[in-house]
LUMNUDREN-15867 format. One record per atom (N, C-alpha, C, CB): residue in three letters; x, y, z. Coordinates in steps of 0.05 Angstrom, whole numbers, padded with zeros to 5 digits, always signed. Each point is the difference from the previous one (the first is absolute). Glycine has a CB too. Layout:
AlaXYZ
...
% end
This chain:
Met-02346-01595+01222
Met-00012-00009+00017
Met+00007-00002+00030
Met-00010-00016-00040
Cys-00012+00017+00054
Cys+00006+00002+00037
Cys-00013-00028+00008
Cys-00007+00061+00013
Thr+00030-00071+00003
Thr-00009-00022+00009
Thr+00000-00002+00035
Thr+00018-00018-00048
Leu-00036+00015+00058
Leu-00003-00003+00033
Leu+00019-00024+00006
Leu-00053+00017+00007
Glu+00073-00017+00014
Glu+00017-00021+00001
Glu+00009-00005+00036
Glu+00017+00014-00057
Phe-00026-00030+00067
Phe+00010-00006+00031
Phe+00021-00020+00001
Phe-00043+00010+00018
Ala+00060-00008-00003
Ala+00020-00023+00006
Ala-00013-00022+00017
Ala+00040+00035-00002
Ala-00031-00057+00001
Ala-00003-00026+00018
Ala+00000+00008+00029
Ala+00023-00030-00032
Gly-00039+00025+00044
Gly-00007+00004+00035
Gly+00005+00021+00006
Gly+00011-00035+00016
Gly-00030+00056-00025
Gly-00002+00025+00004
Gly-00013-00002+00028
Gly-00002+00016-00051
Ser+00004+00002+00069
Ser-00009-00003+00028
Ser-00031+00007+00006
Ser+00049+00012+00011
Ala-00057+00001-00031
Ala-00028+00003+00002
Ala-00019-00017-00009
Ala+00012+00036+00000
Leu+00000-00059-00016
Leu-00011-00020-00015
Leu+00004-00031+00021
Leu+00012+00031-00052
Lys+00002-00027+00074
Lys+00004-00020+00011
Lys-00021-00011+00021
Lys+00043+00015-00012
Thr-00049-00040+00018
Thr-00022-00010+00019
Thr+00013-00006+00027
Thr-00028-00021-00037
Ser+00010+00026+00063
Ser+00013+00001+00016
Ser+00007-00030+00011
Ser-00018+00046+00003
Ser+00004-00067-00013
Ser+00008-00022+00007
Ser+00027-00011-00015
Ser-00049-00004+00013
Gly+00052+00017-00036
Gly+00025-00008-00011
Gly-00012-00023-00020
Gly+00035+00013+00044
Lys-00062-00018-00045
Lys-00009-00025-00026
Lys+00003+00017-00028
Lys-00041-00031+00031
Ser+00041+00015-00044
Ser-00008+00010-00028
Ser-00032-00001-00009
Ser+00049-00017-00011
Arg-00057+00041+00006
Arg-00031-00001-00007
Arg+00000+00021-00022
Arg-00023-00013+00050
Lys+00000+00016-00068
Lys-00006+00022-00018
Lys-00010+00023+00010
Lys-00006-00030-00029
Ile+00019+00056+00024
Ile-00010+00025+00011
Ile-00010+00020-00027
Ile+00035-00006+00048
Gln-00062+00012-00042
Gln-00011+00017-00021
Gln+00003+00027+00007
Gln-00029-00033-00012
Ala+00035+00054-00007
Ala+00004+00027+00006
Ala-00015+00009-00024
Ala+00047+00001+00028
Arg-00047+00026-00022
Arg-00011+00020-00022
Arg+00017+00021-00001
Arg-00047-00010+00006
Phe+00052+00017-00032
Phe+00017+00025-00006
Phe-00019+00021-00017
Phe+00049-00031-00001
Val-00045+00058+00008
Val-00011+00020-00018
Val+00022+00021-00007
Val-00046-00006+00021
Leu+00050+00014-00042
Leu+00018+00016-00010
Leu-00014+00023-00009
Leu+00029-00035-00011
Ser-00016+00064+00025
Ser-00020+00022-00002
Ser+00019+00027-00007
Ser-00037-00025+00038
Arg+00028+00039-00059
Arg+00011+00026-00008
Arg-00016+00025+00008
Arg+00019-00025-00037
Gly-00010+00037+00053
Gly-00023+00021+00015
Gly-00024-00010+00015
Gly+00010+00028-00036
Arg-00030-00018+00020
Arg-00028-00017+00011
Arg-00005-00028-00021
Arg-00028+00051+00019
His+00038-00050-00028
His-00007-00025-00031
His+00016-00028+00005
His-00001+00043-00043
Gln-00020-00060+00046
Gln+00015-00025+00003
Gln+00003-00012-00025
Gln-00016-00006+00044
Ile+00047+00002-00050
Ile+00011-00006-00024
Ile-00003-00034-00006
Ile+00036+00045+00006
Arg-00029-00062+00016
Arg-00004-00025-00004
Arg-00004-00014+00026
Arg+00025+00003-00041
Ala-00044-00027+00040
Ala-00011-00011+00028
Ala+00000-00030-00008
Ala-00033+00042+00019
Gly+00041-00058+00002
Gly+00001-00030-00005
Gly+00002-00013+00025
Gly+00022+00003-00042
Arg-00016-00029+00037
Arg+00005-00021+00021
Arg+00025-00007-00001
Arg-00040-00016+00000
Ile+00056+00007+00021
Ile+00023-00012+00001
Ile-00005-00026+00020
Ile+00027+00046-00012
Thr-00020-00071+00003
Thr-00002-00024+00016
Thr+00029-00014-00001
Thr-00052-00005-00010
Thr+00064+00003+00036
Thr+00027-00016-00003
Thr+00006-00015+00029
Thr+00020+00037-00037
Thr-00008-00053+00038
Thr+00004-00019+00023
Thr+00026+00012+00013
Thr-00023-00046-00023
Ala+00014+00049+00049
Ala+00020+00014+00018
Ala+00030-00013-00007
Ala-00039+00006+00040
Gly+00060+00015-00041
Gly+00027-00007-00006
Gly+00006-00006-00031
Gly+00002-00017+00048
Lys-00020+00024-00061
Lys+00001+00001-00027
Lys+00003+00030-00014
Lys-00027-00045+00005
Ala+00040+00048-00028
Ala+00003+00022-00016
Ala-00024+00008-00007
Ala+00040-00012-00016
Ile-00049+00035+00010
Ile-00024+00018-00012
Ile+00005+00019-00024
Ile-00016-00001+00047
Arg+00006-00011-00070
Arg+00008+00017-00022
Arg-00027+00005-00018
Arg+00051-00020+00001
Lys-00058+00048-00002
Lys-00025+00006-00016
Lys+00005+00020-00017
Lys-00028-00014+00033
Leu+00019+00009-00058
Leu+00005+00021-00022
Leu-00023+00022+00001
Leu+00023-00036-00031
Leu-00011+00060+00030
Leu-00022+00020+00004
Leu-00006+00022-00031
Leu+00018-00002+00061
Gly+00003-00009-00077
Gly-00006+00015-00021
Gly+00016+00029-00008
Gly-00042-00025+00011
Arg+00039+00040-00031
Arg+00016+00021+00002
Arg-00011+00020+00010
Arg+00021-00013-00031
Leu-00003+00032+00043
Leu-00009+00023+00017
Leu+00010+00024-00006
Leu-00005-00027+00032
Arg-00010+00051-00033
Arg+00007+00026-00012
Arg+00020+00013+00026
Arg-00052+00007-00034
Arg+00064+00011+00022
Arg+00016+00021+00020
Arg-00022+00006+00020
Arg+00034+00025-00035
Gly-00023-00030+00064
Gly-00018+00017+00020
Gly+00006-00007+00022
Gly-00034+00005-00023
His+00020-00005+00045
His+00001-00002+00024
His-00020-00025+00006
His+00014+00051+00006
Tyr-00009-00073+00009
Tyr-00017-00021+00003
Tyr-00002-00012+00029
Tyr+00011-00009-00047
Arg-00030-00002+00060
Arg-00007-00011+00021
Arg-00011-00032-00005
Arg-00008+00051+00017
Leu+00027-00069-00003
Leu-00009-00025+00001
Leu-00009-00010+00025
Leu+00027-00005-00032
Leu-00047-00009+00035
Leu-00013-00012+00026
Leu-00005-00024-00005
Leu-00020+00037+00016
Ile+00032-00055+00003
Ile-00003-00025+00006
Ile-00018-00011+00024
Ile+00042+00004-00021
Thr-00063-00017+00020
Thr-00013-00005+00024
Thr-00009-00025+00000
Thr-00011+00042+00007
Thr+00003-00054+00018
Thr-00014-00024+00004
Thr-00025+00002+00013
Thr+00039-00019+00000
Gly-00059+00003+00004
Gly-00026+00002+00013
Gly-00016+00020-00007
Gly+00018-00017+00032
Arg-00045+00017-00022
Arg-00019+00021-00010
Arg-00014+00011+00024
Arg-00006-00022-00044
Gly+00000+00049+00037
Gly-00018+00014+00026
Gly+00021+00005+00020
Gly-00045-00026-00006
Arg+00037+00021+00033
Arg+00017+00005+00016
Arg+00020-00020+00007
Arg-00033+00028+00013
His+00038-00045-00023
His+00018-00026-00002
His+00022+00003-00015
His-00036-00025+00005
Arg+00036+00057-00025
Arg+00020+00005-00016
Arg+00024+00006+00008
Arg-00030+00010-00020
Lys+00046-00021+00013
Lys+00036+00006+00006
Lys+00012+00008-00021
Lys+00007-00033+00029
Val+00006+00058-00025
Val+00015+00009-00025
Val+00033-00010+00002
Val-00035+00046-00004
Leu+00040-00061-00013
Leu+00028-00011+00001
Leu+00020+00018-00013
Leu-00018-00045-00001
Leu+00013+00060-00022
Leu+00015+00017-00012
Leu-00014+00023-00008
Leu+00027-00034-00011
Ala-00014+00057+00015
Ala-00009+00025-00016
Ala+00025+00014-00004
Ala-00048+00006+00020
Tyr+00052+00001-00050
Tyr+00017+00011-00009
Tyr-00002+00016-00023
Tyr+00015-00029+00023
Arg+00001+00049-00022
Arg-00005+00024-00019
Arg+00030+00003-00015
Arg-00039+00028+00035
Phe+00033-00025-00064
Phe+00024+00002-00017
Phe-00006+00016-00020
Phe+00016-00041+00010
Thr+00006+00047-00027
Thr+00001+00022-00021
Thr+00011-00019-00023
Thr+00009+00048+00032
Val-00025-00046-00056
Val+00008-00014-00029
Val+00007+00025-00010
Val-00030-00042-00009
Arg+00060+00046-00004
Arg+00011+00017-00019
Arg+00005-00006-00027
Arg+00015+00014+00036
% end
């Protein structure tokens, strides 16, 4: 099983004022041109994130985590990894 996990206090998820607020982000896991998994992640700033992605076959994958929509979209994380 594959799990998406971020430690508490990740710099991309901190608020500018330092106050605790809920942050909603979207994630897309793709392999080549095919979208494997997609969903939403909701967390409070400073808390750890954990999302179960399920079983992944061998291969090269890309994980993209964003906030906002349209021209307000901001990429928090773009990560490529390989499952062996």
